[in-house]
C-alpha positions as CSV (number, residue, x, y, z in Angstrom):
1,M,-43.4,15.6,-72.0
2,L,-41.7,14.7,-68.7
3,K,-41.8,18.3,-67.6
4,A,-45.4,18.7,-68.6
5,L,-46.4,15.6,-66.6
6,A,-44.3,16.5,-63.5
7,P,-46.9,18.6,-61.7
8,R,-49.7,16.0,-62.3
9,F,-47.6,13.1,-61.0
10,G,-45.7,14.9,-58.3
11,Y,-42.1,14.6,-59.5
12,E,-39.4,17.1,-60.6
13,V,-37.4,17.2,-63.8
14,E,-33.9,18.5,-64.0
15,S,-31.7,18.8,-67.0
16,M,-28.0,17.9,-66.9
17,A,-25.3,19.4,-69.1
18,S,-23.5,17.1,-71.4
19,V,-20.3,15.5,-70.0
20,T,-17.2,16.3,-72.0
21,V,-13.7,15.1,-71.7
22,G,-10.9,16.8,-73.7
23,G,-13.6,18.8,-75.5
24,Q,-15.4,15.7,-76.7
25,R,-19.0,14.9,-75.6
26,V,-19.0,11.6,-73.7
27,S,-22.0,9.3,-74.2
28,S,-22.7,5.6,-74.0
29,T,-22.8,5.5,-77.8
30,A,-19.4,7.2,-78.1
31,I,-18.0,4.7,-75.6
32,R,-19.4,1.7,-77.5
33,E,-18.0,3.1,-80.8
34,A,-14.6,3.6,-79.2
35,L,-14.6,0.0,-77.9
36,A,-15.7,-1.4,-81.2
37,A,-12.9,0.5,-82.9
38,G,-10.3,-0.9,-80.4
39,Q,-9.7,2.5,-78.8
40,M,-9.3,1.1,-75.4
41,E,-7.3,4.0,-73.9
42,L,-9.9,6.5,-75.1
43,A,-12.8,4.4,-73.7
44,A,-11.0,4.1,-70.4
45,Q,-10.4,7.9,-70.3
46,W,-14.1,8.5,-70.8
47,L,-15.2,5.8,-68.4
48,G,-12.7,6.9,-65.7
49,R,-11.4,3.2,-65.7
50,P,-10.7,0.4,-68.2
51,Y,-13.7,-1.2,-69.8
52,S,-14.3,-4.6,-68.0
53,I,-16.5,-7.7,-68.1
54,S,-17.0,-9.8,-65.0
55,G,-18.2,-13.3,-64.5
56,R,-17.5,-16.8,-63.1
57,V,-14.7,-18.9,-64.4
58,V,-16.3,-22.0,-66.0
59,Q,-15.0,-25.1,-67.6
60,G,-14.5,-24.8,-71.3
61,D,-13.5,-27.4,-73.9
62,R,-9.8,-27.3,-72.9
63,I,-8.5,-26.5,-76.4
64,G,-6.3,-23.7,-75.0
65,R,-4.7,-26.3,-72.6
66,K,-4.1,-28.7,-75.5
67,L,-2.4,-25.9,-77.4
68,G,-0.1,-25.1,-74.4
69,F,-2.0,-21.9,-73.4
70,P,-4.6,-22.8,-70.8
71,T,-7.4,-20.2,-70.4
72,A,-9.8,-19.0,-67.8
73,N,-13.2,-19.1,-69.5
74,V,-15.4,-16.3,-68.2
75,R,-19.2,-16.7,-68.3
76,M,-20.7,-13.5,-69.7
77,R,-24.2,-12.3,-69.0
78,H,-24.6,-10.7,-72.4
79,N,-24.3,-12.3,-75.8
80,R,-23.5,-9.0,-77.6
81,P,-20.4,-7.4,-76.1
82,P,-19.4,-4.0,-77.5
83,L,-15.9,-5.2,-78.5
84,F,-14.3,-8.3,-80.1
85,G,-10.7,-9.2,-80.6
86,I,-7.5,-10.1,-78.8
87,F,-6.4,-7.9,-75.9
88,A,-3.8,-7.3,-73.3
89,A,-5.9,-7.5,-70.1
90,R,-5.7,-7.5,-66.4
91,V,-7.7,-9.9,-64.3
92,R,-9.0,-9.0,-60.8
93,G,-10.5,-11.4,-58.3
94,I,-7.8,-14.1,-58.0
95,G,-5.4,-13.2,-55.2
96,V,-4.4,-9.8,-53.9
97,A,-3.0,-8.1,-57.0
98,P,-4.5,-8.1,-60.6
99,L,-2.9,-10.6,-62.9
100,P,-1.8,-9.8,-66.5
101,G,-3.2,-11.9,-69.4
102,A,-4.0,-12.2,-73.0
103,A,-7.7,-12.1,-73.5
104,S,-9.7,-13.4,-76.5
105,L,-13.3,-12.1,-76.8
106,G,-15.0,-13.5,-79.9
107,V,-16.6,-16.4,-81.6
108,R,-13.5,-18.6,-82.0
109,P,-14.0,-19.3,-85.7
110,T,-11.1,-21.8,-85.9
111,V,-12.5,-24.2,-83.3
112,D,-16.3,-23.5,-83.1
113,S,-18.9,-22.9,-85.8
114,R,-21.7,-21.9,-83.5
115,G,-20.8,-18.1,-83.5
116,V,-21.4,-17.7,-79.7
117,P,-19.2,-15.0,-78.1
118,T,-16.7,-16.4,-75.6
119,L,-14.3,-14.6,-73.2
120,E,-11.1,-16.6,-72.5
121,V,-8.0,-15.2,-70.8
122,H,-4.6,-16.9,-70.7
123,L,-3.0,-15.6,-67.5
124,L,0.7,-15.0,-67.8
125,D,2.9,-17.2,-65.6
126,F,-0.1,-18.6,-63.8
127,D,-1.0,-22.3,-63.2
128,R,-3.8,-22.8,-60.7
129,E,-7.3,-24.2,-61.0
130,I,-9.7,-21.2,-60.5
131,Y,-13.1,-22.8,-61.6
132,G,-15.9,-21.0,-59.8
133,A,-13.9,-17.8,-59.1
134,H,-15.7,-14.6,-59.8
135,V,-13.3,-12.4,-61.9
136,C,-13.3,-9.0,-63.5
137,V,-11.4,-8.7,-66.8
138,D,-10.1,-5.2,-67.6
139,F,-9.5,-4.7,-71.3
140,L,-6.4,-2.5,-71.5
141,H,-5.1,-2.6,-75.1
142,K,-6.3,-4.2,-78.3
143,L,-3.7,-6.4,-80.0
144,R,-5.6,-7.4,-83.1
145,D,-8.9,-8.6,-84.5
146,E,-10.0,-12.2,-84.2
147,Q,-9.5,-14.3,-87.3
148,R,-9.9,-17.9,-88.6
149,Y,-6.8,-20.1,-89.0
150,S,-6.3,-23.0,-91.3
151,D,-5.5,-25.4,-88.5
152,L,-4.7,-25.7,-84.8
153,D,-0.9,-25.4,-85.5
154,A,-1.4,-22.0,-87.1
155,L,-3.7,-21.0,-84.2
156,R,-1.0,-22.1,-81.7
157,R,1.7,-20.0,-83.4
158,Q,-0.6,-16.9,-83.4
159,I,-1.5,-17.4,-79.7
160,A,2.3,-17.6,-78.9
161,L,2.7,-14.2,-80.7
162,D,-0.3,-12.7,-78.9
163,V,1.2,-13.8,-75.5
164,E,4.5,-12.3,-76.4
165,N,2.8,-9.1,-77.5
166,T,0.9,-9.0,-74.2
167,R,4.2,-9.5,-72.3
168,R,5.7,-6.6,-74.3
169,Y,2.6,-4.4,-73.5
170,F,3.0,-5.0,-69.8
171,R,6.8,-4.6,-69.9
172,D,6.5,-1.3,-71.8
173,A,3.8,-0.1,-69.4
174,T,6.0,-0.9,-66.4
175,D,9.0,0.8,-68.0
176,S,6.9,3.9,-68.8
177,A,5.5,4.1,-65.3
178,A,9.1,3.7,-63.9
179,G,10.2,6.5,-66.1
180,V,7.4,8.8,-64.8
181,R,8.3,7.9,-61.2
182,A,12.0,8.7,-61.9
183,G,11.0,12.1,-63.4
184,R,11.9,11.3,-67.0
């Protein structure tokens, strides 16, 4: 139809070949499916960068702080992100270098019954007020799916495990990169 109408309305139509990476056709649907399945590395390969969400840091209800894990609450523009869960992430926009963190993107079933998606990031070894900062959260590795806990104590224990797993992810990534630089 577009080709047929082109002469009448004075425009040209050109077809583009499908984009493939590693023999697989890359499309927005394939990328959304990879993100939903927690295949962050595959999605990053197809995108040419990690999947990210950006927004302003806003004040939340301070539950993370009460649990000993303060978070940067990032205002999202869309209520239907293509992924949910707990992730090792990198946050850009605060200082010169990106900061590592444990990110939670979900509806927080243990503390909130509204079902509204929320993005929160606990920045590792960071303790500064950053309200109003515009940040970009790069999702690097899915740690697990979001789940509901019986009480805040159980949630606190799981967050501690998530933070430790995030530290391990970044430590392993650093060790792997050092091995590559050393020619191993």
